[in-house]
C-alpha positions, 0 to 999 in steps of 0.5 A: 927781582928781575936780575934774580931770574937771570941768575945761574945756580950750579948744582952738584949731585953727591952720593954717600957711596960709589954708585951710578944711575941712568943718565937723567940730566945733561951737563949744562942743561938749564932747569927750573926749581920745579924740574930740579925738585923732580930730578932729586926724586928721580935720583933718590928712587934709582939709586940704592944709596943716598943721593943729595944735591948741593946748590951753589948760591951767592951769599945773601946780603942779609944772612943771619949767622947767629942762628947756626953753628960755626966751624973754622976752616980747619974743621972736616966739614969746611975742609971737605967743602973746600976741597969739593968746590976746588975740584968742581971749579976745575971741571966747570967754568960755571962753578968757578965763576959762581965761587970766585968771590969765596963767599957763598951759600951752599944749599944741600937738599936731602930727598924725603926718602933719604931724610926719612932714614934719620927720622921725621921727628928730627926736622920740622919747621919752626914758626917765624916771628916775623910773619904769621905762617912763615918759617925761617929761610936764608935764600933772601935778597937785601930787600928780604924777598926770596931770590927764587926762581933762578936757572939751575945747571948741573955740574958735570964730571965726578970729582976726587977730593981726598979719601973716604973717612978723612976730611974729603971725599972720593968719586967713582969713574964715569960709566957709559949711559950713566951719571957718575956721582961725587962720593962725599959721604963725610961732607954729607954726614957732617952737613946732616949732623950739624944741621940737625943739631943746629935745628935741635938747638934752635928748638931748645932756645925756643922752649927756653924762651917759653919757659922763662916767660911762664916762670915769670908768671909762676912762682914754682921753685921746683920747676925753676930748678928743673929748668936750671938743671936742663939749661946747665946741660947745654955747655957739655953738649956744645963742647962735645959737639965741638970736639966730635965735629973736629973728629976728636974723642969724647972724654969724661972731662967734658961732663957729657955723662952727667948731662945725659943723666939730667936729661934722662931724669927730665924725660923720665919725669915727662913720661910720668906726666904724660901718662897722667895727662892721658889717663885724665883725658880718658876719664872724661866722657867722650863727646860731652862738655866738661866743667872747667874745674875738672880740667884745671884739676888734672891740668893746673893753670891751663886756663891762665897765661902761664900755669903748671901744665904749660910749663911741664910741656915746655920742660918736656920740649926742652929735654927732648931737644937737648937729647936730640942733640945728644943722639946726633953726637952718638950717631956721629961717634959710631959713624966715625968709628967705622970710616968705611960705613959713614952714612949708613951707620950714622942713619942707623944709630940715629933712627934707633935712638930717637924712637923713644923721643919721637913717641914721647913727643907724639904723645904730648902733641896728642894730649894737646890736640885732644885738649884743644877739642874739649867743649867747656860746660857752663859753670855749675850753680843755683844762679840762673844768671852769671856775672860778666867776670864769670862769663869772660873767664870761661870764654877766655879759658875756652879760647886758650885751651882751644889754641893748645892745638896750634902749631902741633904736628902729629904724624907729619909726612917726610919732606925734603930737608934743606941744610944751608951752609955759609962759607966765608973767604977764609974757608970757615962755615956756619951751618944753619938749622936743617929745615923742610925744603 
C-alpha cells in the first residue's frame, strides 16, 4: 500500500455546457481525496450547469468486467473518451504518462447536487456478497484492498475534441480569473446513461436470483409465469440499449413496445398488491401485539423461507428495475433528438418519468419497514403451556418478519455518484454500474 500513496491521479473537470467558474484550483496543485471532494462541491455550487470530475486511475489487476455494459471502440462514448484523453495528453505530461499503457479505469464522479437532477431512486448501493455491510467497487489492487489514498492533480487547459451532439465534445476558451472547463455533454450523458442502466440491470439480476430461490420452495404456476414474462423482456431492452448507445433509431422490430407492455402490466399488479398490503397494515391496532395468523392471512408465507408475499415483493422489484432501464432509454432518445440540449433534456425526461417508480418503490419499502416493527402475540388457545415446536415457530417467524426492514432505504439523501469506465488498449470500454461515491 505504500506504493499506492505515491501514485499520482490526473483529474479533469468536465462541464455539460460552455461555462466558467472562479479559479478554485491551480493546475498541478496536488490534493488529497478529501480536498478533491470539497472541490467538487465548490464547482457544483458555483456553476449553473452540471460539472463533474474525471479521474484517470491505473487499471486494477482484479477488474470484474462481467458486471458492466461493454461498448466497442466505435461507440460514441468510447470515441468521446478517446478524443478527450488524446487532447488532454497533449497539454499535460502527467495525463500522457498516466494513459500511456492504453488501459485505465476512468472514474467519473457526479456531485450530489447534479445527481439529484436524475433522481435519488436511480442509484443506491447494492450489498456486497463478499463482506457484510460492504458495497461493490472497482478501485482495488491485486490484494483486494482499496488503492486510496493517492495524490490528485488537476489537468489544466480546456481541450477541444469534436462537436456537441456528435461523438466528441467542445470546450470554451479560458477567461481571466476563471477556470475553463472541458465541455463534454455527450460524454457525460452517455456515461450517466450507461452507468445508470448497468446499475438497474444489476438490481434486475439480484431480483431474478431472489425470485428463482423463492420459486424453488413455492410451487405457484401463476407466479412462475409472471417471472417468465418479465425475464423475457431483457432481450428487447438489451437490444434497444445497444442501438441507442450507438446513436441509432429504435424500431418496432426490436420488440421494445411489447416488453414495455409486459412491464407496465407487472407494475400495475404491484400497485394493486401494495394497496392491499397498506390497507391490511392500517387495519391492525397500532402499538398492540398481533397474532401470527392475522399477519399470514394478509401476507401469505411471510413466516417461512419463501412465500407468496416475498415473491410478490421481488416481482415488483424486478419490474421496477426493468422499467428504470426503459426510462433511461427514453431519456437518451429525447436527448439525442435535441443535440444542442443534451444533458438538460436527458435529466428532465428521466426525472419526470421515474416519479411513479420512486413512489411505488418507496411504498413497498414502507410496508417492509412497518412489518419489521410488528410485535407478534402469543398464540390463542386454552392450553397454559405451548409445545417447543409452537414456540420455535413463533420465534422463527418473528425473526424473519423483523429482518424484512434490513437493507431498506427510505427517503435516502442524495449523494455523489461514481461511474467507473474500464478502457482497454483497443479503445473499447466497459461501464460499471453507477454507485454512491
